[in-house]
C-alpha positions as CSV (number, residue, x, y, z in Angstrom):
1,M,-16.7,18.4,-6.5
2,L,-19.2,15.5,-6.1
3,L,-16.5,13.2,-4.8
4,G,-15.5,15.9,-2.4
5,I,-19.0,16.2,-1.0
6,A,-19.1,12.5,-0.4
7,N,-15.7,12.6,1.3
8,A,-16.8,15.6,3.4
9,R,-19.8,13.8,4.6
10,H,-17.7,10.9,5.6
11,A,-15.2,13.1,7.4
12,A,-18.1,14.7,9.3
13,G,-19.2,11.3,10.6
14,D,-22.0,10.7,8.1
15,L,-20.7,7.6,6.3
16,A,-24.2,6.3,5.5
17,G,-25.1,9.7,4.1
18,A,-21.9,9.7,1.9
19,I,-22.8,6.3,0.5
20,A,-26.4,7.3,-0.1
21,H,-25.2,10.5,-1.9
22,L,-23.1,8.5,-4.2
23,D,-25.8,5.9,-4.9
24,A,-28.2,8.6,-5.9
25,L,-25.7,10.0,-8.4
26,L,-24.8,6.6,-9.7
27,A,-28.4,5.8,-10.3
28,H,-28.5,8.6,-12.9
29,H,-24.9,8.2,-14.1
30,P,-24.1,4.5,-14.0
31,G,-20.9,4.8,-16.0
32,W,-19.2,7.2,-13.5
33,L,-16.3,5.0,-12.5
34,P,-14.7,7.3,-9.8
35,G,-18.1,7.3,-8.1
36,H,-18.3,3.5,-8.1
37,H,-14.7,3.3,-6.8
38,L,-15.4,5.6,-3.9
39,A,-18.8,4.0,-3.1
40,A,-17.1,0.6,-2.9
41,H,-14.3,1.9,-0.6
42,L,-16.9,3.6,1.7
43,R,-19.0,0.5,1.9
44,W,-15.9,-1.5,2.8
45,L,-15.2,1.1,5.6
46,S,-18.7,0.6,6.9
47,G,-18.0,-3.1,7.3
48,D,-19.8,-4.4,4.3
49,R,-17.6,-7.2,2.9
50,G,-20.2,-9.0,0.9
51,D,-21.9,-6.2,-1.2
52,F,-19.2,-3.5,-1.3
53,T,-19.3,-3.6,-5.1
54,V,-23.1,-3.4,-5.3
55,S,-23.2,-0.1,-7.2
56,I,-21.2,-1.6,-10.1
57,E,-23.3,-4.7,-10.1
58,R,-26.4,-2.5,-10.4
59,A,-24.8,-0.7,-13.3
60,L,-23.9,-4.0,-15.0
61,S,-27.5,-5.2,-14.7
62,T,-28.5,-2.5,-17.1
63,A,-25.3,-2.2,-19.1
64,P,-23.8,-5.6,-19.2
65,R,-21.6,-4.9,-22.3
66,E,-19.7,-2.0,-20.7
67,Q,-16.1,-3.4,-20.4
68,A,-15.0,-0.5,-18.2
69,L,-17.5,-1.6,-15.6
70,W,-16.2,-5.2,-15.6
71,H,-12.7,-3.9,-15.3
72,A,-13.6,-1.8,-12.3
73,L,-15.4,-4.7,-10.7
74,I,-12.5,-7.1,-11.1
75,L,-9.9,-4.6,-9.8
76,L,-11.9,-3.9,-6.7
77,L,-12.3,-7.7,-6.1
78,L,-8.6,-8.1,-6.5
79,Q,-7.9,-5.4,-4.0
80,A,-10.2,-7.2,-1.6
81,Q,-8.3,-10.5,-2.3
82,A,-11.7,-12.0,-3.2
83,H,-10.1,-14.2,-5.9
84,E,-13.0,-16.7,-6.2
85,R,-15.3,-13.7,-6.9
86,V,-12.8,-12.5,-9.5
87,L,-13.2,-15.8,-11.3
88,D,-17.0,-15.5,-11.1
89,A,-16.8,-11.9,-12.6
90,V,-14.6,-13.2,-15.4
91,R,-17.1,-15.9,-16.2
92,R,-20.0,-13.5,-16.2
93,G,-18.1,-10.9,-18.2
94,R,-17.2,-13.4,-20.9
95,L,-20.9,-14.4,-21.2
96,S,-21.8,-10.7,-21.6
97,I,-19.2,-9.4,-24.0
98,G,-17.2,-12.4,-25.1
99,P,-13.4,-13.1,-24.9
100,Q,-11.3,-10.2,-23.8
101,L,-7.6,-9.9,-22.8
102,L,-8.9,-8.2,-19.6
103,F,-10.6,-11.5,-18.6
104,D,-7.8,-13.8,-19.6
105,A,-5.1,-11.8,-17.7
106,N,-7.2,-11.5,-14.5
107,E,-8.3,-15.1,-14.6
108,A,-4.6,-16.1,-14.6
109,A,-3.9,-13.7,-11.7
110,A,-6.8,-15.0,-9.6
111,A,-5.9,-18.7,-10.3
112,A,-2.3,-18.0,-9.2
113,E,-3.4,-16.2,-6.0
114,L,-5.6,-19.2,-5.2
115,G,-2.6,-21.5,-5.5
116,D,-3.9,-23.3,-8.6
117,S,-0.5,-23.6,-10.2
118,V,-1.5,-25.9,-13.1
119,T,-4.3,-23.6,-14.2
120,A,-2.2,-20.5,-13.7
121,D,0.6,-21.9,-15.8
122,R,-1.7,-22.6,-18.7
123,L,-3.4,-19.2,-18.5
124,F,-0.2,-17.2,-18.2
125,A,1.2,-19.1,-21.2
126,A,-2.0,-18.4,-23.2
127,V,-1.8,-14.7,-22.5
128,G,1.9,-14.5,-23.3
129,E,4.0,-11.3,-22.7
130,I,2.1,-8.1,-22.8
131,D,3.3,-4.5,-22.1
132,D,1.6,-4.3,-18.6
133,I,3.8,-4.3,-15.6
134,V,0.9,-5.1,-13.3
135,F,0.3,-8.4,-15.2
136,A,4.0,-9.1,-15.1
137,V,4.1,-8.6,-11.3
138,R,1.2,-11.2,-11.1
139,H,3.2,-13.6,-13.1
140,V,6.4,-13.1,-11.0
141,R,4.3,-13.6,-7.8
142,H,3.1,-16.9,-9.3
143,L,6.6,-18.0,-10.1
144,L,7.9,-17.1,-6.6
145,R,5.0,-18.9,-5.0
146,S,5.5,-22.0,-7.0
147,G,9.3,-22.2,-6.2
148,R,10.6,-21.1,-9.6
149,I,12.9,-18.4,-8.2
150,E,15.4,-18.2,-11.1
151,Q,12.5,-17.8,-13.6
152,A,10.9,-15.2,-11.4
153,A,14.2,-13.2,-11.2
154,A,14.8,-13.4,-14.9
155,L,11.3,-12.2,-15.7
156,A,11.3,-9.4,-13.1
157,E,14.7,-8.1,-14.2
158,R,13.4,-7.4,-17.6
159,W,11.2,-4.7,-16.2
160,T,13.9,-2.5,-14.6
161,G,14.7,0.9,-16.0
162,R,11.1,1.9,-16.5
163,A,9.3,4.7,-14.8
164,D,7.0,2.2,-13.1
165,S,9.7,-0.3,-12.2
166,N,9.1,0.4,-8.4
167,L,6.3,-2.1,-8.8
168,M,8.8,-4.8,-9.6
169,W,11.9,-4.0,-7.5
170,P,10.4,-5.5,-4.3
171,Y,10.0,-8.9,-6.1
172,I,13.5,-8.7,-7.6
173,G,14.8,-8.2,-4.0
174,L,13.0,-11.3,-2.8
175,A,14.3,-13.4,-5.7
176,W,17.9,-12.2,-5.3
177,R,17.8,-12.8,-1.6
178,M,16.5,-16.4,-2.0
179,L,19.1,-17.1,-4.7
180,G,21.9,-15.8,-2.5
181,D,22.6,-13.2,-5.3
182,P,25.1,-10.6,-4.0
183,R,23.1,-7.9,-5.8
184,W,20.6,-8.1,-3.0
185,Q,23.2,-6.3,-0.7
186,W,23.5,-3.6,-3.3
187,L,19.7,-3.2,-3.5
188,E,18.6,-3.4,0.2
189,G,21.5,-4.4,2.4
190,D,23.3,-1.1,3.0
191,E,22.3,0.0,6.5
192,R,22.4,3.7,5.4
193,L,19.2,3.1,3.5
194,V,17.2,2.9,6.7
195,G,17.2,5.9,9.1
196,I,16.1,6.1,12.8
197,A,15.7,9.5,14.4
198,D,14.2,10.3,17.8
199,I,12.5,13.6,17.2
200,G,10.0,13.7,20.1
201,G,12.1,16.4,21.7
202,A,11.5,18.7,18.7
203,L,7.7,18.6,19.4
204,P,5.8,20.8,21.9
205,S,4.0,17.8,23.3
206,L,3.8,14.2,22.2
207,A,0.7,13.7,24.4
208,D,-1.1,16.6,22.7
209,L,-0.1,15.3,19.3
210,A,-1.5,11.8,20.2
211,D,-4.8,13.4,21.3
212,C,-4.9,15.3,18.0
213,L,-4.3,12.2,15.9
214,R,-6.6,10.1,17.9
215,A,-9.5,12.5,17.2
216,L,-9.1,11.9,13.5
217,H,-9.9,8.2,13.7
218,G,-13.7,8.1,13.4
219,D,-14.0,4.9,11.3
220,S,-14.7,1.5,12.8
221,H,-13.1,-0.7,10.1
222,D,-9.9,-0.8,8.1
223,Q,-9.7,0.4,4.5
224,L,-10.1,-1.8,1.4
225,D,-6.7,-1.0,-0.2
226,Q,-4.4,-0.6,2.9
227,S,-2.2,-2.9,5.0
228,V,-3.9,-2.2,8.4
229,R,-5.3,-5.2,10.2
230,G,-7.2,-4.6,13.5
231,G,-7.2,-0.9,13.3
232,T,-8.1,2.2,11.3
233,Q,-6.3,4.6,8.9
234,T,-7.2,8.2,8.3
235,R,-8.3,9.3,4.8
236,G,-7.1,12.5,3.2
237,V,-3.8,14.3,3.5
238,L,-2.6,14.4,7.1
239,F,0.1,17.0,6.6
240,A,-2.4,19.4,4.9
241,R,-4.3,19.9,8.1
242,A,-3.9,23.1,10.1
243,E,-3.8,21.8,13.7
244,P,-0.6,23.2,15.3
245,E,0.4,19.8,16.6
246,I,0.4,18.4,13.1
247,R,2.2,21.4,11.7
248,A,4.9,21.0,14.3
249,L,5.2,17.3,13.5
250,R,5.5,18.1,9.8
251,A,8.3,20.6,10.4
252,A,10.3,18.2,12.6
253,I,9.9,15.4,10.0
254,V,11.1,17.7,7.2
255,D,14.3,18.4,9.1
256,A,14.8,14.7,9.9
257,V,14.2,13.7,6.2
258,H,16.8,16.2,5.1
259,T,19.3,14.7,7.5
260,H,18.6,11.2,6.4
261,I,19.0,12.1,2.7
262,A,22.3,13.7,3.4
263,Q,23.8,10.5,4.7
264,L,22.5,8.2,1.9
265,P,25.1,6.3,-0.2
266,P,26.3,8.0,-3.3
267,P,24.0,8.3,-6.3
268,D,23.7,5.2,-8.5
269,P,21.7,5.5,-11.7
270,D,20.7,1.8,-11.6
271,H,19.3,1.8,-8.1
272,P,15.6,2.4,-7.5
273,L,16.3,4.8,-4.5
274,L,19.8,6.1,-5.2
275,G,19.2,6.6,-8.9
276,V,16.5,9.2,-8.3
277,P,17.2,12.9,-8.0
278,R,17.4,13.9,-4.4
279,P,14.9,16.5,-3.4
280,C,16.1,19.9,-2.2
281,A,12.6,20.7,-0.9
282,I,10.7,17.8,0.7
283,R,7.5,16.9,-1.0
284,F,5.1,14.3,0.5
285,G,3.3,11.9,-1.8
286,G,0.8,11.0,0.9
287,S,0.5,11.3,4.7
288,W,-1.9,9.6,7.1
289,S,-2.3,8.2,10.7
290,V,-2.9,4.6,11.8
291,R,-4.4,3.5,15.0
292,L,-4.0,-0.2,15.9
293,G,-5.8,-2.0,18.7
294,A,-5.3,-5.4,20.3
295,Q,-3.6,-7.9,17.9
296,G,-3.4,-5.1,15.4
297,H,-0.7,-5.0,12.9
298,H,0.3,-4.0,9.3
299,A,0.4,-6.8,6.8
300,Y,3.7,-6.9,4.9
301,H,3.5,-4.5,1.9
302,I,5.3,-1.9,-0.2
303,H,4.7,1.7,-1.3
304,P,5.6,1.6,-5.0
305,A,4.4,5.2,-5.6
306,G,6.8,6.6,-3.0
307,W,10.6,7.2,-2.7
308,L,11.1,7.0,1.0
309,S,8.4,5.6,3.4
310,S,8.1,6.0,7.2
311,A,6.7,5.3,10.6
312,F,6.5,7.9,13.4
313,Y,5.3,6.7,16.8
314,A,3.1,9.0,18.7
315,A,1.8,6.6,21.3
316,L,2.4,3.0,22.2
317,P,0.8,0.5,24.5
318,P,2.8,-0.1,27.7
319,A,3.5,-3.7,26.6
320,V,5.3,-2.5,23.5
321,A,7.1,0.3,25.2
322,R,8.5,-2.0,27.9
323,G,8.6,-5.3,26.1
324,P,8.6,-8.2,25.5
325,A,10.3,-7.8,22.2
326,P,9.4,-7.9,19.4
327,A,5.6,-7.4,19.8
328,G,4.6,-4.2,17.9
329,W,8.0,-3.8,16.3
330,L,8.6,-2.7,12.7
331,A,9.8,-5.5,10.5
332,L,11.7,-4.9,7.3
333,G,12.3,-7.3,4.5
334,A,9.7,-10.1,5.1
335,P,7.4,-10.7,2.1
336,E,3.7,-10.6,1.9
337,A,2.2,-13.8,3.6
338,A,0.2,-14.6,0.4
339,L,3.5,-15.4,-1.4
340,G,4.1,-18.3,0.9
341,L,7.9,-17.7,1.1
342,D,9.9,-18.7,4.1
343,L,11.9,-15.5,4.5
344,P,12.2,-13.8,7.9
345,P,12.6,-10.0,8.3
346,V,16.1,-8.7,7.7
347,R,15.7,-6.1,10.4
348,L,13.5,-5.5,13.4
349,I,13.2,-1.9,14.7
350,E,12.0,-1.1,18.2
351,P,9.2,1.5,18.3
352,K,9.5,4.3,20.8
353,P,7.3,7.3,21.4
354,G,8.8,10.2,19.3
355,R,10.8,7.8,17.0
356,L,10.8,8.3,13.3
357,V,11.9,5.4,11.0
358,L,12.7,6.0,7.3
359,F,13.3,3.3,4.7
360,P,13.0,2.8,0.9
361,S,9.5,2.6,-0.4
362,T,10.3,-0.5,-2.4
363,M,11.3,-2.4,0.8
364,W,8.8,-4.9,2.2
365,H,7.6,-3.8,5.6
366,G,5.0,-4.6,8.2
367,T,4.5,-4.8,12.0
368,L,4.3,-7.6,14.5
369,P,1.0,-7.9,16.4
370,F,0.8,-6.9,20.1
371,E,-1.5,-8.2,22.7
372,R,-3.4,-5.2,23.9
373,G,-3.5,-1.4,24.0
374,E,-3.2,1.3,21.4
375,R,-0.4,1.9,18.8
376,L,-0.8,5.3,17.3
377,T,1.4,6.4,14.4
378,A,1.8,9.0,11.6
379,A,3.2,7.9,8.3
380,F,4.0,9.4,4.9
381,D,5.8,8.8,1.6
382,V,8.5,11.2,0.5
383,A,8.1,12.0,-3.2
384,P,11.1,11.7,-5.4
385,G,13.0,14.9,-6.4
386,I,12.3,16.8,-9.6
387,P,15.3,17.1,-11.8
388,D,16.7,20.7,-12.0
389,K,14.0,21.9,-9.6
390,C,16.6,23.3,-7.1
391,R,18.4,25.3,-9.8
392,A,15.1,26.7,-11.1
């Protein structure tokens, strides 16, 4: 309820009030981790890049031996890609509570992301193998970045078959592609995995939908944990809203998703997409809208919590709608820039008003910057099916 009040104040346009509300609560309950998490995210939304973790720092000043607070601080700094600050937090944490696996693992991750291969090698070796796929992903990223592709593939492949293996499949795909392994074709190369549907004609008015979505973008800065660069992304669940324009969009999307699922390749128990039960009723794992301005784009990323991911184009700048290609286009298959891999996209998809694109959530995707104007989209993740749900 308390988090809901803060989110409601933010949604009503009172971002400063939402932060102050959380700060007052955290002053009396400094161990309330969800409050710290939301306060940091809201501060980031306000444009505060230097002190967005200030509430945790205040709590640590009075409770420096609370490991959970150090963990929360380090995870937020990793989300912000503030790796030098991660190393500083690790140093301070060790002074406060002594050696911890938490500090060792995240020091290795930060050193790797900073490109310090020698230090990262030593630290990953010291930690050894632990049952934590997030740490394993960090190690695989390090191996890919330092050119040890076969080692990266071998390590990554050991993590398939787990419930959380979607975190690792995107890196397996990169390694297989770089090695020329034909399994990449099985994983991502089948054209039926990507669907394109022009559904604008099923909507009462694209212009009205665009106006509706545009009104939801009240923030001035991008979010801490999202791929948006040079734009804003709505918080909350877009498809839970009651506006008739959004309800009509949701209904048209459900029909298009059913059609896409029906044409997918046959089930394959070893495949991250095709091995999952196919939903008879579409459930959304998240839904939101993104508004990009001049030079705006999505950094290359993945959605490991989803099954299918998407982009629906509500409005495009004239330069994107008429060319020159490929400004503003959706790019599939190119890795995150921080990995430093020379891999171009495997597919570029032209955006058009009313167009819906569907693709596996484990596939790397991003957008190419455009010079000026507004690019307004809705997006969502389709949740995987629940076994036996249809028969029940």
